[in-house]
C-alpha distance (Angstrom), angle and dihedral (degrees) to the residues before:
residue distance angle dihedral
M1 . . .
Q2 3.75 . .
P3 3.81 109.1 .
S4 3.68 124.0 -129.4
S5 3.84 120.8 -109.7
S6 3.80 87.4 -121.7
I7 3.78 124.5 59.3
Y8 3.77 94.1 -156.3
T9 3.84 99.5 91.3
L10 3.74 131.1 138.1
Q11 3.82 91.7 -105.8
F12 3.75 90.8 51.1
G13 3.77 90.5 50.1
L14 3.79 91.7 50.5
V15 3.83 95.0 51.1
C16 3.84 90.1 48.7
L17 3.81 90.9 50.2
S18 3.86 91.9 47.6
S19 3.83 90.4 49.8
F20 3.78 91.3 50.4
L21 3.76 92.0 54.5
F22 3.82 92.6 42.5
S23 3.80 91.6 50.9
A24 3.80 93.6 48.7
S25 3.80 89.7 47.8
F26 3.76 98.5 63.2
N27 3.83 98.7 24.2
M28 3.79 94.8 58.3
L29 3.82 88.0 68.4
I30 3.86 96.9 53.7
P31 3.83 101.8 84.7
E32 3.80 95.0 45.1
L33 3.86 99.9 45.1
P34 3.85 98.5 79.1
A35 3.88 91.8 56.1
Y36 3.76 90.4 41.0
L37 3.77 91.6 54.2
S38 3.76 91.5 47.0
A39 3.81 90.2 52.1
L40 3.81 87.9 54.5
G41 3.79 89.1 54.9
G42 3.85 97.8 -103.1
S43 3.80 103.1 108.4
E44 3.77 90.3 135.7
Y45 3.76 91.5 61.2
K46 3.85 97.3 59.9
G47 3.78 91.6 115.9
L48 3.77 90.1 60.7
I49 3.85 93.7 57.9
I50 3.85 89.1 82.2
A51 3.76 98.8 19.9
L52 3.87 94.6 60.5
F53 3.81 90.6 44.6
T54 3.71 92.8 52.3
L55 3.77 92.6 43.4
T56 3.80 94.8 63.9
A57 3.77 90.3 37.1
G58 3.80 89.7 57.3
V59 3.76 95.7 42.3
S60 3.85 92.4 50.7
R61 3.81 92.8 51.0
P62 3.88 96.4 87.4
F63 3.89 88.0 50.4
S64 3.76 94.2 47.9
G65 3.77 91.7 44.4
K66 3.80 93.3 51.8
L67 3.85 92.9 43.5
T68 3.81 91.5 46.8
D69 3.83 87.1 56.3
T70 3.85 94.7 45.9
I71 3.81 116.5 26.2
G72 3.86 95.9 27.9
R73 3.79 144.5 -91.9
V74 3.81 98.4 -94.5
P75 3.83 98.8 55.1
V76 3.80 91.3 49.9
M77 3.77 91.6 49.1
A78 3.79 89.1 50.9
V79 3.85 91.9 54.2
G80 3.81 89.3 59.6
S81 3.79 95.2 50.7
I82 3.83 92.3 45.0
V83 3.78 90.7 54.8
C84 3.81 90.3 54.0
F85 3.78 90.2 49.3
L86 3.76 94.1 53.3
C87 3.75 96.9 42.6
G88 3.80 91.9 55.9
F89 3.75 90.0 61.4
L90 3.80 94.6 44.5
Y91 3.80 99.1 53.6
P92 3.87 93.5 73.4
I93 3.81 90.2 48.4
L94 3.83 100.9 46.3
T95 3.77 97.4 56.1
S96 3.85 101.1 158.6
V97 3.80 121.8 96.2
A98 3.77 90.0 -112.2
G99 3.76 91.1 49.8
F100 3.78 92.4 49.1
L101 3.84 92.1 50.1
F102 3.82 90.6 48.4
L103 3.84 89.0 54.1
R104 3.76 91.5 50.6
L105 3.79 87.0 55.7
L106 3.81 92.7 48.6
H107 3.87 92.0 42.8
G108 3.80 89.5 58.8
F109 3.78 91.3 70.1
S110 3.73 89.3 70.8
T111 3.76 95.1 67.0
G112 3.74 90.4 36.4
F113 3.86 89.2 64.4
K114 3.81 114.5 26.8
P115 3.75 103.9 49.1
T116 3.83 92.4 46.2
A117 3.82 93.2 56.2
T118 3.79 92.5 38.2
S119 3.82 95.3 59.3
A120 3.85 90.5 47.7
Y121 3.77 89.4 47.3
V122 3.85 92.6 52.0
A123 3.88 90.6 47.5
D124 3.81 89.5 53.2
L125 3.85 91.0 52.7
V126 3.76 101.6 51.9
P127 3.82 139.2 50.8
P128 3.83 116.1 -94.9
D129 3.80 93.1 -117.1
R130 3.84 88.7 61.3
W131 3.75 100.9 45.3
G132 3.73 92.6 107.1
E133 3.83 91.8 52.5
A134 3.80 91.9 46.6
M135 3.76 94.1 50.0
G136 3.79 88.1 48.4
V137 3.82 93.0 52.0
H138 3.84 92.2 45.3
G139 3.78 88.4 46.2
V140 3.81 90.2 55.8
C141 3.77 88.5 57.7
F142 3.72 96.6 45.3
S143 3.81 90.8 44.6
T144 3.87 91.0 50.8
G145 3.76 87.3 60.6
L146 3.77 89.1 47.6
A147 3.79 89.8 50.6
I148 3.73 100.9 49.0
G149 3.80 97.2 31.2
P150 3.80 97.3 75.4
A151 3.75 94.6 40.8
I152 3.85 91.0 49.7
G153 3.77 89.2 44.8
S154 3.77 93.8 54.0
A155 3.78 92.0 45.3
I156 3.82 92.8 51.0
T157 3.75 92.0 49.6
D158 3.77 92.8 47.9
H159 3.82 96.2 48.0
F160 3.83 99.3 32.6
S161 3.80 125.2 5.7
I162 3.80 143.3 -68.4
D163 3.88 87.1 -105.4
M164 3.75 90.8 57.8
L165 3.79 88.1 51.8
F166 3.82 90.9 55.6
Y167 3.83 90.4 50.1
C168 3.80 92.8 49.7
S169 3.78 89.1 50.8
S170 3.85 88.5 56.8
L171 3.87 91.0 49.1
F172 3.75 92.1 54.0
A173 3.91 90.3 49.6
L174 3.83 90.1 47.8
L175 3.82 91.2 55.2
S176 3.82 89.1 50.1
I177 3.86 88.5 53.6
V178 3.84 92.3 51.5
I179 3.79 89.7 53.7
L180 3.82 92.9 49.1
A181 3.81 89.8 54.3
N182 3.86 88.6 64.9
M183 3.82 96.7 48.9
K184 3.81 125.3 105.0
E185 3.78 120.1 -125.0
T186 3.81 115.0 -115.1
L187 3.76 101.4 -170.4
P188 3.84 110.5 102.1
N189 3.80 117.2 -136.7
K190 3.79 94.5 9.8
Q191 3.77 116.5 -174.2
R192 3.85 133.2 -133.7
F193 3.78 111.8 -101.0
K194 3.80 113.2 -96.0
A195 3.80 130.1 178.3
A196 3.81 88.3 -115.4
H197 3.75 89.7 68.8
L198 3.82 87.7 69.8
K199 3.76 91.9 59.5
I200 3.81 104.4 100.7
K201 3.75 122.2 -158.8
K202 3.79 124.9 -161.1
A203 3.82 89.1 -104.7
D204 3.77 91.3 56.9
I205 3.80 95.5 59.2
I206 3.79 105.5 65.4
E207 3.83 130.1 26.1
W208 3.87 96.7 -149.8
Q209 3.71 93.8 -164.3
V210 3.82 91.4 71.4
L211 3.80 94.8 47.0
P212 3.90 94.5 112.4
A213 3.78 90.0 58.8
A214 3.75 93.4 41.9
L215 3.80 92.0 55.0
I216 3.80 90.7 53.5
V217 3.74 88.3 52.3
L218 3.80 93.0 50.3
W219 3.78 95.1 50.5
S220 3.82 94.7 44.0
Y221 3.77 97.4 45.9
I222 3.76 97.8 53.9
S223 3.78 86.7 82.6
Y224 3.78 90.8 54.0
G225 3.77 91.2 56.9
V226 3.79 88.1 52.3
I227 3.75 92.3 49.7
L228 3.79 93.0 49.6
T229 3.81 89.9 52.2
V230 3.82 104.2 43.6
I231 3.80 110.6 13.7
S232 3.74 93.6 89.9
D233 3.84 91.3 57.6
W234 3.84 92.2 41.8
S235 3.80 90.1 50.1
H236 3.81 91.8 50.1
H237 3.80 91.0 48.3
L238 3.77 90.8 54.0
G239 3.83 92.5 49.9
T240 3.75 104.2 -96.8
S241 3.87 111.1 148.3
N242 3.84 98.3 -167.4
K243 3.80 108.6 63.3
G244 3.86 90.6 -160.1
L245 3.80 94.4 55.4
F246 3.81 94.8 93.0
F247 3.81 91.4 53.7
M248 3.80 91.7 46.8
V249 3.85 93.3 51.6
F250 3.74 96.5 46.5
T251 3.77 94.1 45.1
L252 3.85 94.0 47.7
A253 3.77 88.4 49.6
S254 3.85 89.6 54.0
L255 3.80 96.7 49.2
L256 3.83 102.5 81.7
I257 3.77 93.6 31.5
R258 3.83 91.4 56.3
F259 3.80 90.9 60.7
I260 3.83 94.4 46.5
A261 3.78 94.7 41.5
G262 3.84 92.9 52.5
K263 3.77 92.2 52.1
V264 3.81 92.7 46.3
S265 3.76 91.7 50.2
D266 3.81 89.0 52.7
K267 3.85 89.6 53.9
Y268 3.76 104.2 35.4
G269 3.77 104.0 23.7
R270 3.83 135.2 -96.0
M271 3.87 97.0 -95.9
V272 3.86 93.2 67.3
I273 3.78 93.8 51.9
L274 3.80 93.5 43.2
R275 3.76 95.3 51.9
I276 3.81 91.1 48.6
S277 3.85 93.1 47.1
L278 3.81 94.0 49.1
S279 3.80 90.0 51.2
I280 3.82 92.3 50.2
L281 3.81 89.1 44.4
M282 3.88 89.9 58.5
V283 3.81 91.0 50.2
S284 3.85 91.2 51.1
L285 3.81 92.2 50.3
L286 3.75 92.2 50.7
G287 3.87 87.4 48.5
I288 3.79 91.9 54.8
A289 3.81 89.6 50.0
F290 3.76 94.5 49.2
A291 3.78 96.7 41.2
N292 3.79 113.8 121.1
S293 3.81 98.3 171.2
E294 3.74 140.3 39.9
F295 3.91 90.9 -107.6
L296 3.76 91.8 55.1
L297 3.76 93.2 46.0
M298 3.79 92.8 50.0
T299 3.87 89.4 47.4
A300 3.80 88.7 53.4
S301 3.84 87.9 46.8
A302 3.85 91.4 55.6
I303 3.83 91.1 48.6
Y304 3.82 88.4 49.5
G305 3.79 88.7 52.6
V306 3.75 92.4 52.2
A307 3.86 89.8 51.3
T308 3.85 94.8 48.6
G309 3.84 90.6 42.2
M310 3.78 89.4 58.3
L311 3.78 96.0 39.4
S312 3.78 103.8 46.9
P313 3.87 103.4 58.0
S314 3.78 92.3 38.0
V315 3.77 96.5 51.7
T316 3.86 92.0 43.6
A317 3.82 90.4 51.3
W318 3.76 88.2 46.5
T319 3.73 91.0 53.9
I320 3.81 91.7 53.0
D321 3.82 90.3 44.9
L322 3.82 88.9 58.0
S323 3.84 94.9 45.6
K324 3.75 135.5 82.5
P325 3.83 113.7 -115.5
G326 3.78 91.6 -123.2
H327 3.78 89.5 55.3
R328 3.82 99.8 42.0
G329 3.78 92.6 116.6
K330 3.84 91.2 53.5
A331 3.79 92.5 43.6
V332 3.84 93.0 52.5
A333 3.78 89.6 43.5
T334 3.76 89.3 53.9
M335 3.80 91.4 52.5
Y336 3.83 89.8 49.5
I337 3.83 92.6 47.8
F338 3.77 89.7 57.6
M339 3.82 88.9 45.1
E340 3.77 92.5 53.6
V341 3.82 91.5 46.2
G342 3.78 88.5 52.6
I343 3.84 94.8 48.2
G344 3.83 91.4 44.2
L345 3.79 92.6 49.6
G346 3.81 90.3 47.5
A347 3.81 90.8 50.3
L348 3.87 91.0 49.3
L349 3.80 91.0 45.1
A350 3.79 91.0 52.3
G351 3.80 94.9 41.9
S352 3.88 93.8 49.9
I353 3.86 93.1 49.1
F354 3.84 101.8 33.4
I355 3.84 104.4 53.2
N356 3.82 90.9 165.8
D357 3.81 94.8 -54.8
V358 3.79 110.1 121.8
A359 3.84 90.6 -169.2
T360 3.90 86.8 75.6
I361 3.80 95.2 55.0
P362 3.84 98.3 87.0
S363 3.84 90.1 53.5
I364 3.76 90.7 54.0
F365 3.82 91.2 55.0
Y366 3.82 90.5 47.8
I367 3.80 88.5 57.6
C368 3.83 89.0 47.8
T369 3.83 90.5 54.2
G370 3.78 90.9 53.6
I371 3.85 92.7 50.3
T372 3.82 90.5 49.6
F373 3.77 88.2 51.9
I374 3.80 89.3 58.8
G375 3.86 89.4 62.5
L376 3.79 91.4 50.9
I377 3.80 91.2 51.2
Y378 3.74 88.9 49.4
L379 3.75 93.5 53.4
Q380 3.79 94.1 42.5
F381 3.75 102.7 44.6
I382 3.81 113.0 8.2
Y383 3.77 110.9 37.8
K384 3.84 116.0 81.7
P385 3.78 111.1 -163.3
K386 3.76 118.1 -141.8
P387 3.84 122.7 -144.6
L388 3.77 108.6 -79.6
Q389 3.79 114.9 -116.5
I390 3.79 119.8 -178.1
A391 3.77 107.7 -143.6
P392 3.86 120.9 -140.6
E393 3.79 116.0 -92.3
N394 3.80 95.4 -111.3
E395 3.79 96.0 54.6
N396 3.79 116.3 117.1
């Protein structure tokens, strides 16, 4: 399709609203799951809460990427929201530790499918010279769900029950599905689904052209896996009553900067924004490690939000820059595979060191700072950019 000169269309608005609801649906659970698992008798498995989720998210990326490029963007987005809807109803039913861990595996398919197709859908809708801006605006909507989800989740649990939280998560996912049902497909010549589409070859797994962007995602998202695993305990240790407050602060801080960073990366290039964002990310991780009060922790959270708000739209636009239009689904899936690997490794790192001892948390964030520094070194001294060439839309 020929994109409009403006990104602010009805379809763009619908995909942003759907992403907001989807993000809020699964993120409202995050702050409460560690305590819930402990109540089930599985406190030693806290590191698996995120690791299992990201495992299936990562494994499903090649499938979602291939399906996005064959059967269409909208059906693949719908699969992700449907998984969230179903899992919300199953958590109160499967109340053993094994059942909970199985659901974390199943729930991971949601983020394995929807964000992959969504990024390709957004790239279809807007002109190439505004991809950064579009990813920034969409990121604002997704991050708003990320911001209010944990805070709402903790409030629902405090005033009602954990089961009510699970049902509310399903409701948000259902609303996302309703919106998707009214969206137009952007993939030309889409195919009807066949079982053969689920046969994955080695060439379907990784789009090697986008490896530089994927590596930056890997190194920068290890810290996010750590945060998802231990920040609730660290926040509680420092006197924060609402476990979702850290997530709300860093996400709100990222909202405005996402829009600005995307536009700046369109104008001045991705590398400038990525180097700055990685540097700020290192400062925020050290701030979390050194925090000895709620105020300092929330200050570090805001700095972390600025860093991720700059990084996310720029690296997503860079991924699409490096890809061929006919392989956008696979390219975005590759980026997300590396993201899930990073988050999963971060969760396992935190879980293996933490073991319910808050005194170990600063050391974990020191390690994350060093890993992020590797990404900065790569961009500054190792990566050699090639002249950017936007391929025609019908190229495969």
